[in-house]
C-alpha positions as CSV (number, residue, x, y, z in Angstrom):
1,X,0.0,0.0,0.0
2,X,2.8,2.4,0.8
3,X,4.5,1.7,-2.5
4,X,1.3,2.4,-4.4
5,X,1.0,5.8,-2.6
6,X,4.7,6.6,-3.5
7,X,4.1,5.7,-7.2
8,X,1.0,7.9,-7.3
9,X,2.9,10.7,-5.6
10,X,5.8,10.6,-8.0
11,X,3.5,10.4,-11.0
12,X,1.6,13.4,-9.8
13,X,4.9,15.3,-9.3
14,X,5.9,14.2,-12.9
15,X,2.6,15.5,-14.3
16,X,2.9,18.8,-12.5
17,X,6.5,19.2,-13.7
18,X,5.6,18.4,-17.3
19,X,2.6,20.8,-17.1
20,X,4.8,23.6,-15.8
21,X,7.4,22.9,-18.5
22,X,4.8,22.9,-21.3
23,X,3.3,26.1,-19.9
24,X,6.7,27.7,-19.9
25,X,7.4,26.7,-23.5
26,X,4.0,27.9,-24.7
27,X,4.4,31.2,-22.8
28,X,7.9,31.8,-24.3
29,X,6.6,30.9,-27.8
30,X,3.8,33.4,-27.4
31,X,6.2,36.0,-26.2
32,X,8.6,35.5,-29.1
33,X,5.7,35.7,-31.6
34,X,4.7,39.1,-30.2
35,X,8.2,40.7,-30.8
36,X,8.4,42.8,-33.9
37,X,11.9,43.6,-35.3
38,X,12.9,47.2,-35.3
39,X,14.0,48.8,-38.5
40,X,16.6,51.0,-36.9
41,X,19.4,49.1,-38.6
42,X,17.9,49.1,-42.0
43,X,19.8,51.5,-44.2
44,X,18.1,52.5,-47.5
45,X,20.2,52.1,-50.6
46,X,21.8,55.4,-51.8
47,X,20.5,56.4,-55.2
48,X,23.2,56.7,-57.7
49,X,23.1,57.7,-61.4
50,X,25.6,56.3,-63.9
51,X,27.6,58.4,-66.4
52,X,28.8,61.9,-65.5
53,X,27.7,62.4,-61.9
54,X,28.8,63.4,-58.4
55,X,28.7,61.1,-55.4
56,X,29.5,61.6,-51.7
57,X,30.9,59.1,-49.4
58,X,33.9,58.2,-47.2
59,X,37.3,57.6,-48.8
60,X,38.9,54.3,-47.9
61,X,41.8,52.3,-49.3
62,X,42.2,48.5,-49.6
63,X,45.8,48.6,-48.4
64,X,47.8,50.5,-45.7
65,X,48.5,54.2,-46.1
66,X,51.7,54.7,-48.2
67,X,51.4,51.4,-50.0
68,X,50.0,51.2,-53.5
69,X,46.4,50.1,-53.7
70,X,42.9,50.9,-54.7
71,X,40.9,53.8,-53.4
72,X,37.3,53.2,-52.5
73,X,34.5,55.7,-52.0
74,X,32.1,54.0,-49.5
75,X,28.5,55.2,-49.8
76,X,26.3,55.7,-46.7
77,X,24.6,52.4,-47.3
78,X,28.0,50.6,-47.3
79,X,28.4,50.0,-51.1
80,X,31.9,50.7,-52.4
81,X,32.8,52.6,-55.6
82,X,36.3,51.7,-57.0
83,X,38.0,55.0,-57.8
84,X,40.4,55.4,-60.8
85,X,42.6,57.9,-58.9
86,X,46.1,58.2,-57.4
87,X,47.7,60.1,-54.5
88,X,44.6,60.5,-52.3
89,X,46.2,59.2,-49.0
90,X,45.8,62.6,-47.4
91,X,42.0,62.4,-47.7
92,X,41.6,58.9,-46.3
93,X,38.8,58.7,-43.8
94,X,37.3,62.0,-45.0
95,X,33.8,62.5,-46.3
96,X,34.4,63.5,-49.9
97,X,32.4,64.4,-53.0
98,X,33.8,62.9,-56.2
99,X,32.8,64.1,-59.6
100,X,33.5,62.0,-62.7
101,X,32.2,59.1,-64.8
102,X,30.5,56.3,-62.9
103,X,30.2,52.9,-64.4
104,X,27.9,50.1,-63.1
105,X,29.3,46.9,-61.5
106,X,30.2,44.2,-64.0
107,X,28.6,41.5,-61.8
108,X,27.2,41.2,-58.3
109,X,30.7,40.6,-56.7
110,X,32.5,43.6,-58.2
111,X,32.0,47.2,-57.2
112,X,31.0,50.2,-59.3
113,X,33.9,52.1,-60.8
114,X,34.4,55.8,-61.2
115,X,37.0,57.8,-63.2
116,X,37.5,60.9,-61.2
117,X,37.7,64.4,-62.7
118,X,37.5,66.3,-59.3
119,X,37.4,65.3,-55.7
120,X,36.7,67.6,-52.8
121,X,36.2,67.3,-49.0
122,X,32.5,67.5,-48.2
123,X,31.1,70.1,-45.9
124,X,30.2,68.9,-42.4
125,X,26.5,68.0,-42.1
């Protein structure tokens, strides 16, 4: 008789434990379904026009300062434009406006390219 009471008690405890676990899982699932992602990290793509144009971005280089390499103009949405220019190490990290001929990317893995006619430091915004 005592053993039967012990088995009933342990089954009851097991059912209570499983019920609490199920309630916790269901509650957490409901909570997660109510969350809506914020769009604060979504950056809209910067509109660019090809051909003779001006674009503004941050000047970067794919190598260390003083070494030969390619200059990149990084737009506000993070897309790079490969610049056909030399001797711009003094402007690295600056916000610049480049004027020249902008060509589209050849494929999805290559950047747009721009032959520079003028480049100037942008005004602080």
